[in-house]
C-alpha positions in Angstrom: 20.9 6.1 0.7 19.7 2.3 0.8 17.3 1.2 -1.3 13.4 0.6 0.3 12.6 -2.3 1.0 9.5 -3.9 -0.8 8.6 -5.5 2.5 8.0 -2.3 4.9 5.9 -0.8 1.8 3.7 -3.9 2.2 3.5 -3.5 5.6 2.2 -0.1 5.1 0.1 -1.7 2.5 -1.2 -3.6 5.0 -2.0 -0.9 7.4 -3.4 1.3 4.8 -6.1 -2.1 4.0 -7.4 -2.4 7.4 -7.4 1.6 7.4 -9.7 1.3 4.2 -11.7 -1.4 5.9 -12.7 0.6 8.6 -13.6 3.9 7.0 -15.5 1.8 4.4 -17.9 0.6 7.3 -18.1 3.3 9.4 -19.4 5.1 5.7 -16.5 8.0 5.5 -16.4 8.0 1.9 -14.2 10.7 1.0 -11.5 9.6 3.5 -12.2 5.8 2.0 -11.3 7.0 -1.2 -8.3 8.7 -0.2 -7.3 5.9 1.4 -7.7 3.8 -1.9 -5.5 6.2 -4.1 -2.7 6.0 -1.2 -2.9 2.2 -1.7 -3.1 2.3 -5.7 0.3 4.5 -5.2 2.1 1.5 -3.2 0.9 -1.3 -4.8 3.0 0.0 -8.1 5.5 1.0 -5.6 6.2 -2.4 -3.9 5.7 -4.0 -7.4 8.2 -1.6 -9.0 10.7 -2.5 -5.9 10.2 -5.9 -6.6 11.1 -6.1 -10.1 14.2 -3.6 -9.8 15.4 -5.6 -6.4 14.4 -8.9 -8.2 12.4 -10.1 -5.5 9.4 -12.1 -6.3 6.6 -10.3 -4.8 3.9 -11.9 -2.2 
């Protein structure tokens, strides 16, 4: 199995950030909280992968 590409994780984070912003504007607090938890998990994964693969985070 190939290692996960940190850039692909970063793209996912960008999509989550957009969804987070929209749910915040629309007042969907429960969904907003879930998206925030997801973002945190993927940010941790992104930085971990960068460190493991010797890539400077963007």
